[in-house]
DRENGULUM-521471 format. One line per field, with one value per residue: residue in three letters; x, y, z of N, C-alpha, C, CB in turn. Coordinates in steps of 0.05 Angstrom, whole numbers. Glycine has a CB too. Layout:
residues N
aa: Ala  ...
n_east: X  ...
n_north: Y  ...
n_up: Z  ...
ca_east: X  ...
ca_north: Y  ...
ca_up: Z  ...
c_east: X  ...
c_north: Y  ...
c_up: Z  ...
cb_east: X  ...
cb_north: Y  ...
cb_up: Z  ...
This chain:
residues 109
aa: Unk  Unk  Unk  Unk  Unk  Unk  Unk  Unk  Unk  Unk  Unk  Unk  Unk  Unk  Unk  Unk  Unk  Unk  Unk  Unk  Unk  Unk  Unk  Unk  Unk  Unk  Unk  Unk  Unk  Unk  Unk  Unk  Unk  Unk  Unk  Unk  Unk  Unk  Unk  Unk  Unk  Unk  Unk  Unk  Unk  Unk  Unk  Unk  Unk  Unk  Unk  Unk  Unk  Unk  Unk  Unk  Unk  Unk  Unk  Unk  Unk  Unk  Unk  Unk  Unk  Unk  Unk  Unk  Unk  Unk  Unk  Unk  Unk  Unk  Unk  Unk  Unk  Unk  Unk  Unk  Unk  Unk  Unk  Unk  Unk  Unk  Unk  Unk  Unk  Unk  Unk  Unk  Unk  Unk  Unk  Unk  Unk  Unk  Unk  Unk  Unk  Unk  Unk  Unk  Unk  Unk  Unk  Unk  Unk
n_east: 1542  1506  1471  1423  1406  1398  1356  1317  1309  1291  1243  1214  1207  1176  1131  1113  1101  1058  1023  1015  987  942  919  909  870  831  817  803  758  726  715  674  662  710  742  713  715  770  782  753  772  816  861  869  910  948  920  916  970  983  949  972  1024  1017  991  1032  1072  1049  1041  1094  1118  1091  1105  1161  1163  1139  1177  1222  1202  1194  1244  1257  1283  1262  1225  1255  1244  1246  1214  1230  1237  1202  1131  1109  1074  1009  981  918  888  887  864  885  867  879  902  874  875  823  805  761  724  696  634  593  556  582  553  571  582
n_north: -1228  -1279  -1274  -1302  -1308  -1254  -1243  -1278  -1257  -1205  -1215  -1243  -1204  -1168  -1201  -1207  -1154  -1146  -1182  -1155  -1109  -1135  -1158  -1111  -1088  -1127  -1118  -1063  -1061  -1091  -1147  -1203  -1186  -1180  -1139  -1124  -1171  -1175  -1127  -1130  -1172  -1203  -1227  -1205  -1178  -1218  -1252  -1221  -1216  -1270  -1279  -1243  -1265  -1318  -1309  -1280  -1319  -1350  -1310  -1293  -1340  -1346  -1299  -1305  -1351  -1332  -1293  -1326  -1358  -1319  -1308  -1343  -1364  -1335  -1370  -1389  -1363  -1403  -1446  -1487  -1516  -1496  -1507  -1566  -1566  -1588  -1617  -1606  -1606  -1650  -1703  -1766  -1835  -1875  -1937  -1974  -2023  -2060  -2094  -2144  -2145  -2177  -2153  -2162  -2152  -2164  -2185  -2195  -2249
n_up: -130  -161  -225  -229  -176  -162  -198  -177  -124  -136  -163  -125  -86  -116  -123  -69  -60  -95  -71  -23  -42  -61  -15  13  -20  -14  40  38  3  32  24  30  82  108  131  176  205  215  241  288  316  364  344  295  267  262  229  182  170  160  116  79  76  58  9  -13  -21  -62  -103  -110  -129  -178  -203  -208  -240  -286  -301  -312  -354  -392  -409  -448  -512  -573  -623  -685  -752  -788  -779  -747  -682  -621  -612  -642  -704  -723  -778  -796  -841  -873  -847  -823  -818  -760  -739  -688  -639  -608  -549  -526  -466  -408  -394  -359  -300  -236  -182  -127  -133
ca_east: 1519  1498  1448  1399  1398  1387  1330  1299  1303  1276  1216  1201  1199  1153  1108  1103  1088  1032  1006  1007  966  918  907  899  845  811  808  791  732  711  705  664  662  737  752  699  725  797  784  740  784  841  883  865  936  960  905  925  998  983  937  992  1047  1010  988  1059  1086  1037  1047  1123  1124  1080  1122  1187  1159  1134  1202  1239  1191  1197  1272  1260  1289  1239  1230  1265  1223  1250  1195  1242  1235  1175  1111  1105  1048  995  966  891  874  884  865  890  858  899  892  876  863  806  802  735  724  670  621  571  559  587  540  579  583
ca_north: -1245  -1289  -1261  -1317  -1301  -1227  -1246  -1290  -1239  -1183  -1224  -1250  -1178  -1159  -1218  -1200  -1127  -1150  -1194  -1134  -1094  -1152  -1160  -1084  -1085  -1144  -1104  -1037  -1065  -1107  -1171  -1223  -1174  -1186  -1117  -1125  -1194  -1170  -1105  -1136  -1196  -1197  -1238  -1195  -1172  -1244  -1262  -1205  -1224  -1297  -1276  -1231  -1283  -1341  -1299  -1272  -1343  -1357  -1290  -1293  -1363  -1340  -1277  -1316  -1369  -1315  -1281  -1346  -1366  -1296  -1308  -1363  -1354  -1335  -1389  -1379  -1363  -1426  -1467  -1507  -1508  -1489  -1528  -1578  -1561  -1612  -1611  -1616  -1604  -1677  -1722  -1794  -1854  -1889  -1963  -1979  -2049  -2061  -2121  -2147  -2152  -2185  -2130  -2169  -2143  -2185  -2176  -2211  -2278
ca_up: -128  -188  -237  -223  -149  -164  -211  -158  -103  -147  -170  -100  -75  -132  -117  -43  -62  -108  -51  -5  -55  -63  12  19  -34  -1  64  31  -9  52  11  49  108  119  148  201  220  224  260  314  328  378  328  268  255  255  205  159  164  147  90  62  72  41  -18  -23  -31  -87  -123  -116  -147  -204  -215  -216  -262  -310  -309  -324  -380  -410  -418  -469  -539  -592  -645  -711  -772  -806  -772  -729  -654  -612  -611  -668  -715  -732  -803  -793  -866  -884  -826  -832  -798  -745  -731  -659  -633  -584  -538  -513  -438  -397  -384  -342  -272  -217  -158  -104  -139
c_east: 1511  1473  1422  1388  1386  1359  1309  1290  1285  1247  1201  1191  1175  1128  1096  1090  1061  1013  997  985  940  904  895  873  823  799  793  763  715  699  698  666  689  747  739  709  753  798  771  751  810  866  881  891  950  946  913  953  998  970  957  1015  1040  1005  1014  1075  1075  1045  1077  1130  1114  1097  1149  1184  1154  1160  1221  1229  1193  1225  1276  1267  1264  1245  1238  1242  1225  1230  1205  1240  1206  1157  1108  1076  1035  978  938  875  869  886  869  880  882  887  896  861  846  803  775  740  697  657  597  577  563  576  546  580  611
c_north: -1254  -1276  -1276  -1311  -1273  -1228  -1257  -1271  -1216  -1192  -1233  -1225  -1166  -1175  -1212  -1172  -1129  -1163  -1173  -1116  -1110  -1154  -1133  -1079  -1103  -1130  -1078  -1041  -1083  -1132  -1191  -1213  -1179  -1164  -1118  -1149  -1188  -1148  -1111  -1161  -1188  -1209  -1229  -1189  -1198  -1255  -1247  -1212  -1251  -1295  -1264  -1250  -1306  -1332  -1290  -1296  -1350  -1336  -1289  -1317  -1358  -1319  -1288  -1334  -1353  -1303  -1301  -1354  -1344  -1295  -1327  -1350  -1355  -1355  -1376  -1380  -1386  -1448  -1488  -1497  -1500  -1513  -1540  -1573  -1587  -1603  -1623  -1614  -1631  -1698  -1750  -1813  -1868  -1915  -1967  -2005  -2047  -2090  -2122  -2156  -2161  -2162  -2137  -2160  -2167  -2175  -2195  -2241  -2287
c_up: -157  -198  -231  -195  -148  -177  -192  -136  -112  -152  -145  -86  -90  -126  -90  -43  -75  -88  -30  -16  -56  -36  20  5  -22  24  57  20  9  39  33  78  123  137  175  218  231  245  287  328  343  363  299  253  246  230  180  151  149  119  70  56  54  12  -30  -34  -59  -109  -130  -134  -175  -218  -224  -240  -288  -320  -322  -351  -400  -421  -441  -496  -556  -614  -671  -731  -791  -800  -754  -700  -647  -612  -639  -678  -725  -756  -801  -819  -879  -861  -837  -810  -785  -735  -701  -653  -607  -575  -523  -484  -430  -384  -366  -313  -254  -190  -135  -109  -143
cb_east: 1495  1495  1452  1404  1422  1405  1333  1312  1328  1288  1218  1220  1222  1159  1116  1125  1106  1035  1021  1031  975  926  928  920  849  823  832  808  735  689  727  680  639  757  747  669  726  815  770  710  790  840  884  848  954  958  875  923  1015  968  912  1003  1056  985  968  1074  1082  1007  1037  1139  1111  1051  1126  1200  1135  1114  1216  1241  1162  1189  1290  1235  1312  1235  1205  1289  1224  1278  1185  1272  1254  1164  1084  1111  1050  976  981  876  890  906  839  920  839  909  906  863  884  778  826  718  735  674  612  566  534  618  510  560  567
cb_north: -1231  -1319  -1260  -1347  -1303  -1209  -1263  -1315  -1227  -1173  -1247  -1266  -1158  -1161  -1247  -1201  -1108  -1168  -1217  -1116  -1085  -1181  -1169  -1063  -1092  -1171  -1098  -1023  -1077  -1090  -1182  -1249  -1185  -1191  -1090  -1128  -1218  -1162  -1081  -1140  -1217  -1209  -1268  -1170  -1156  -1264  -1260  -1174  -1225  -1317  -1258  -1206  -1293  -1355  -1275  -1259  -1367  -1359  -1262  -1295  -1388  -1331  -1255  -1330  -1388  -1293  -1268  -1371  -1375  -1270  -1315  -1381  -1370  -1306  -1407  -1396  -1337  -1437  -1479  -1513  -1486  -1467  -1517  -1608  -1541  -1624  -1621  -1599  -1586  -1683  -1721  -1798  -1875  -1872  -1986  -1956  -2070  -2049  -2129  -2168  -2129  -2209  -2113  -2199  -2127  -2192  -2175  -2206  -2285
cb_up: -114  -187  -267  -226  -129  -180  -236  -146  -90  -172  -189  -81  -74  -162  -117  -22  -78  -133  -37  2  -83  -72  33  11  -64  7  82  10  -36  65  -8  46  125  96  134  197  201  200  248  309  307  406  330  269  274  279  210  166  189  164  91  75  99  52  -18  -1  -11  -85  -113  -89  -136  -203  -194  -192  -257  -303  -285  -305  -377  -397  -395  -472  -551  -604  -649  -722  -787  -804  -797  -736  -648  -630  -600  -668  -739  -710  -828  -772  -885  -906  -809  -838  -811  -721  -747  -643  -629  -591  -520  -528  -420  -378  -407  -342  -263  -215  -162  -81  -164
């Protein structure tokens, strides 16, 4: 199996595990009376499953994105690469042309 696929599967599983812990904490701390709503409803298990699944999709995407971005090469100390620096110690004026427009209100005329 390619390394990228292994990386993706591992991070998706981590994301769904984090989502499971998140939903468990929501229910344990009874946020917005969620435990009472789920436990007294006939479709409470379906609601918990959907809450876990939808949060799992989000957390898995964030986890995989974080893992991919963490793989980036560190910039060299030579100052090349990375985000270009802006020298704010000596600001220079920039010429910008402005065109005049008719600013009168047109009230249905």
